[in-house]
ZADRENVEX-598767 format. One record per residue: x, y, z of N, C-alpha, C in turn. Coordinates in nm, 2 decimals, always signed. Each point is the difference from the previous one (the first is absolute). Layout:
X/Y/Z/X/Y/Z/X/Y/Z;
...
***
This chain:
+0.08/-0.12/+0.00/-0.08/+0.12/+0.00/+0.09/+0.12/+0.00;
-0.03/+0.10/-0.08/+0.07/+0.12/-0.01/-0.04/+0.10/+0.10;
+0.08/+0.03/+0.10/-0.03/+0.09/+0.11/+0.11/+0.10/+0.03;
-0.03/+0.11/+0.05/+0.09/+0.10/+0.06/-0.05/+0.02/+0.14;
+0.09/-0.02/+0.10/-0.04/+0.02/+0.14/+0.10/+0.09/+0.06;
-0.05/+0.12/+0.04/+0.08/+0.10/+0.07/+0.01/-0.02/+0.15;
+0.11/+0.04/+0.06/+0.01/+0.00/+0.14/+0.10/+0.11/+0.04;
+0.01/+0.03/+0.13/+0.09/+0.10/+0.05/-0.05/+0.14/+0.03;
-0.13/+0.02/-0.02/-0.06/+0.13/+0.03/-0.01/+0.02/+0.15;
-0.04/+0.12/+0.04/-0.02/+0.03/+0.14/+0.00/+0.14/+0.03;
+0.01/+0.04/+0.13/+0.00/+0.14/+0.04/+0.14/+0.04/+0.04;
+0.04/+0.12/-0.04/+0.13/+0.05/+0.03/+0.00/+0.15/+0.01;
+0.09/+0.06/+0.08/+0.00/+0.14/+0.01/+0.08/+0.06/-0.12;
-0.03/+0.13/-0.02/+0.07/+0.07/-0.11/+0.15/-0.01/+0.02;
+0.07/-0.02/-0.11/+0.14/-0.02/+0.00/+0.05/-0.15/+0.01;
-0.10/-0.08/+0.03/+0.03/-0.15/+0.02/+0.01/-0.07/-0.13;
+0.02/-0.13/+0.01/+0.02/-0.09/-0.12/-0.09/-0.12/+0.01;
-0.03/-0.06/-0.11/-0.07/-0.12/-0.01/+0.05/-0.07/-0.13;
-0.01/-0.14/+0.01/+0.03/-0.07/-0.12/-0.12/-0.09/-0.04;
-0.05/+0.02/-0.11/-0.11/-0.08/-0.05/+0.05/-0.12/-0.08;
-0.07/-0.11/+0.01/+0.03/-0.12/-0.08/-0.12/-0.04/-0.08;
+0.03/-0.07/-0.12/-0.11/-0.05/-0.08/+0.04/-0.14/-0.05;
-0.07/-0.10/+0.04/+0.03/-0.13/-0.04/-0.07/-0.02/-0.14;
+0.08/-0.04/-0.10/-0.05/-0.01/-0.14/-0.02/-0.15/-0.03;
-0.12/-0.04/-0.03/-0.02/-0.14/-0.05/-0.05/+0.00/-0.14;
+0.02/-0.11/-0.07/-0.05/-0.01/-0.14/+0.09/-0.09/-0.07;
-0.04/-0.04/-0.12/+0.08/-0.10/-0.08/+0.13/+0.06/-0.05;
+0.00/+0.12/-0.04/+0.12/+0.07/-0.04/+0.02/+0.13/+0.07;
+0.12/+0.05/+0.01/+0.03/+0.12/+0.07/-0.04/+0.12/-0.08;
-0.07/+0.09/+0.06/-0.05/+0.12/-0.08/+0.11/+0.07/-0.07;
-0.03/+0.07/-0.11/+0.11/+0.07/-0.07/+0.02/+0.14/+0.06;
-0.10/+0.05/+0.08/+0.02/+0.12/+0.08/-0.08/-0.01/+0.12;
+0.05/+0.05/+0.11/-0.07/+0.01/+0.13/+0.00/+0.14/+0.05;
-0.10/+0.04/+0.07/+0.00/+0.13/+0.05/-0.07/+0.02/+0.13;
+0.01/+0.12/+0.06/-0.07/+0.04/+0.12/-0.09/+0.12/-0.03;
-0.12/-0.01/+0.04/-0.10/+0.11/-0.01/-0.04/+0.04/+0.15;
-0.07/+0.11/+0.01/-0.07/+0.03/+0.12/-0.12/+0.08/-0.03;
-0.09/-0.01/+0.10/-0.13/+0.08/-0.01/-0.04/+0.05/+0.13;
+0.00/+0.14/+0.01/-0.04/+0.06/+0.12/-0.15/+0.03/+0.00;
-0.07/+0.01/+0.11/-0.14/+0.03/+0.00/-0.04/+0.12/-0.08;
-0.10/-0.03/-0.09/-0.05/+0.11/-0.09/+0.09/+0.03/-0.12;
+0.11/-0.08/-0.02/+0.09/+0.03/-0.11/+0.00/-0.12/-0.09;
+0.05/+0.02/-0.12/+0.02/-0.11/-0.09/+0.12/-0.08/+0.03;
+0.00/-0.13/-0.04/+0.12/-0.08/+0.02/+0.11/+0.05/-0.09;
+0.12/+0.01/+0.06/+0.12/+0.06/-0.07/+0.11/-0.10/+0.00;
+0.07/-0.01/-0.11/+0.12/-0.08/-0.01/+0.12/+0.07/+0.07;
+0.08/-0.07/+0.08/+0.11/+0.06/+0.06/+0.13/-0.04/-0.06;
+0.02/-0.13/-0.03/+0.12/-0.05/-0.06/-0.02/-0.13/-0.07;
+0.08/-0.04/-0.09/-0.01/-0.13/-0.07/+0.14/-0.05/-0.03;
+0.01/-0.13/-0.02/+0.12/-0.07/-0.03/-0.02/-0.11/-0.10;
+0.08/-0.01/-0.10/-0.01/-0.11/-0.10/+0.06/-0.12/+0.06;
-0.02/-0.12/-0.07/+0.06/-0.12/+0.04/+0.15/+0.00/-0.01;
+0.05/+0.09/-0.08/+0.14/+0.01/-0.02/+0.06/+0.11/+0.09;
-0.08/+0.07/+0.08/+0.05/+0.10/+0.10/-0.01/+0.14/-0.04;
-0.05/+0.04/-0.11/-0.02/+0.14/-0.04/-0.11/+0.06/+0.09;
+0.03/+0.12/+0.06/-0.09/+0.06/+0.10/-0.04/+0.14/-0.05;
-0.13/+0.03/+0.03/-0.05/+0.14/-0.02/-0.07/+0.04/+0.13;
+0.03/+0.12/+0.04/-0.07/+0.06/+0.12/-0.08/+0.12/-0.04;
-0.11/+0.02/+0.07/-0.07/+0.13/-0.01/+0.07/+0.10/+0.08;
-0.01/+0.13/-0.04/+0.07/+0.11/+0.07/-0.03/+0.01/+0.15;
-0.13/-0.04/+0.03/-0.04/+0.02/+0.14/+0.07/-0.09/+0.10;
+0.06/-0.10/-0.05/+0.07/-0.10/+0.09/+0.15/-0.02/-0.03;
+0.04/+0.05/-0.11/+0.14/-0.02/-0.03/+0.10/+0.06/+0.10;
+0.09/-0.08/+0.05/+0.09/+0.04/+0.10/-0.04/-0.04/+0.14;
-0.12/-0.03/+0.02/-0.05/-0.05/+0.13/-0.04/-0.15/+0.00;
-0.06/-0.04/-0.12/-0.04/-0.14/-0.01/+0.09/-0.08/-0.09;
+0.02/-0.12/+0.03/+0.09/-0.09/-0.09/-0.08/-0.13/-0.03;
-0.01/-0.03/-0.13/-0.07/-0.12/-0.04/+0.11/-0.10/-0.03;
-0.02/-0.13/+0.04/+0.09/-0.10/-0.03/-0.07/-0.14/-0.01;
+0.06/-0.10/-0.05/-0.06/-0.13/-0.02/+0.10/-0.11/+0.03;
-0.05/-0.11/+0.05/+0.08/-0.12/+0.02/-0.07/-0.10/-0.08;
+0.05/-0.03/-0.12/-0.07/-0.08/-0.09/+0.00/-0.15/+0.04;
+0.11/-0.06/+0.06/-0.01/-0.13/+0.05/-0.11/-0.02/+0.10;
-0.01/+0.10/+0.09/-0.11/+0.00/+0.10/-0.13/+0.05/-0.05;
+0.00/+0.05/-0.12/-0.13/+0.05/-0.06/-0.06/+0.10/+0.09;
+0.08/+0.10/+0.04/-0.05/+0.10/+0.09/+0.05/+0.14/-0.05;
-0.10/+0.09/+0.01/+0.02/+0.14/-0.03/+0.01/+0.08/+0.13;
+0.08/+0.10/+0.00/+0.01/+0.08/+0.12/-0.01/+0.15/-0.03;
-0.04/+0.08/+0.10/+0.00/+0.14/-0.01/+0.05/+0.05/+0.14;
+0.12/+0.05/+0.00/+0.06/+0.06/+0.12/-0.04/+0.15/+0.00;
-0.06/+0.04/+0.11/-0.06/+0.14/+0.01/+0.07/+0.07/+0.11;
+0.07/+0.10/-0.03/+0.07/+0.08/+0.11/-0.05/+0.14/+0.00;
+0.03/+0.07/+0.11/-0.04/+0.14/+0.02/-0.15/+0.02/-0.03;
-0.08/-0.09/+0.06/-0.14/+0.00/-0.03/-0.07/+0.13/+0.05;
-0.10/+0.04/-0.07/-0.07/+0.13/+0.03/-0.15/-0.04/+0.02;
-0.07/+0.09/+0.07/-0.15/-0.03/+0.02/-0.07/-0.02/-0.14;
+0.04/+0.07/-0.10/-0.06/-0.01/-0.13/+0.03/-0.13/-0.07;
+0.09/-0.08/+0.05/+0.02/-0.14/-0.05/-0.11/-0.09/+0.05;
-0.08/+0.04/+0.09/-0.11/-0.09/+0.05/-0.09/-0.04/-0.11;
-0.01/-0.13/-0.02/-0.08/-0.06/-0.11/+0.00/-0.15/+0.01;
-0.09/-0.06/-0.08/+0.01/-0.14/-0.02/+0.10/-0.02/-0.12;
+0.09/-0.09/+0.03/+0.11/-0.03/-0.10/-0.03/-0.14/-0.07;
+0.01/+0.00/-0.13/-0.03/-0.12/-0.08/+0.12/-0.04/-0.08;
+0.02/-0.13/-0.01/+0.10/-0.06/-0.09/-0.08/-0.03/-0.13;
+0.07/+0.02/-0.12/-0.06/-0.02/-0.13/+0.09/-0.07/-0.09;
-0.05/-0.08/-0.10/+0.08/-0.07/-0.09/-0.05/+0.02/-0.14;
+0.10/+0.00/-0.09/-0.03/+0.00/-0.15/+0.05/-0.14/-0.05;
-0.08/-0.08/-0.04/+0.04/-0.14/-0.05/+0.02/+0.01/-0.15;
+0.07/-0.10/-0.04/+0.02/-0.02/-0.15/-0.13/-0.06/-0.06;
-0.03/+0.04/-0.12/-0.11/-0.06/-0.08/+0.05/-0.03/-0.14;
+0.00/-0.12/-0.04/+0.05/-0.04/-0.13/+0.14/+0.05/-0.03;
+0.08/-0.01/+0.11/+0.14/+0.03/-0.01/+0.04/+0.14/+0.01;
-0.10/+0.09/+0.02/+0.02/+0.14/+0.02/-0.05/+0.05/+0.13;
+0.07/+0.10/+0.06/-0.04/+0.05/+0.13/-0.13/+0.09/-0.03;
-0.10/-0.03/+0.09/-0.12/+0.08/-0.02/+0.03/+0.15/+0.02;
-0.09/+0.08/-0.06/+0.03/+0.15/+0.01/-0.04/+0.05/+0.13;
-0.10/-0.06/+0.07/-0.04/+0.06/+0.13/+0.01/-0.11/+0.11;
+0.01/+0.05/+0.12/+0.00/-0.10/+0.11/-0.14/-0.07/+0.00;
+0.01/-0.13/+0.00/-0.12/-0.08/-0.01/-0.05/-0.07/+0.12;
+0.08/+0.00/+0.11/-0.06/-0.05/+0.13/+0.07/+0.07/+0.11;
-0.08/+0.01/+0.11/+0.03/+0.07/+0.12/-0.03/-0.08/+0.12;
+0.08/+0.02/+0.11/-0.02/-0.06/+0.13/-0.12/+0.07/+0.07;
-0.02/-0.05/+0.12/-0.11/+0.05/+0.08/+0.04/+0.13/+0.08;
+0.13/+0.02/+0.01/+0.05/+0.13/+0.06/+0.04/-0.02/+0.15;
+0.08/+0.09/+0.04/+0.05/+0.01/+0.14/-0.01/+0.14/+0.04;
-0.05/+0.03/+0.12/-0.02/+0.14/+0.04/+0.12/+0.05/+0.07;
+0.04/+0.13/-0.04/+0.11/+0.07/+0.06/-0.06/+0.13/+0.06;
+0.03/+0.02/+0.12/-0.05/+0.12/+0.07/+0.12/+0.07/+0.06;
+0.02/+0.13/-0.03/+0.11/+0.08/+0.05/-0.06/+0.12/+0.08;
+0.04/+0.00/+0.13/-0.05/+0.11/+0.08/+0.10/+0.11/+0.02;
-0.05/+0.12/+0.02/+0.09/+0.11/+0.02/+0.05/+0.02/+0.14;
***
C-alpha cells in the first residue's frame, strides 16, 4: 500500500527546533518528495522538495531555516526546522510525486495525513 506517514510534530517556543519525519511506502521510490504546510484559514503551501537524486528546492519563506533531506535505504524524508517562529504554526504534510509510464508526474499526487506544529511566542 502506498502511504506517507508523518511524525515529529509538537509544540515548541519561538527560536526552537523540530525535526519532522515521513515514512514513505510504495512499490517504487518517488521521483520527488516534498513538504507542505497549511495554517488555519490559509491555502496549503509547498516549503521544500527533493528529487530521488538529491536536487533540492526551497521556498523563500523557509530557506536558511529549514533543511530537507532523505534517507533512501530507510525510505524516510526529513525536515529539520530551526529558528521557529509563531507564523510557522501549521499542519505539515509530506507529499510525493510518483513516476507514471517512466516519467515523473508533473504534480504531487499523494499526501500524508499531516503532523501539527505549534510555535508559541
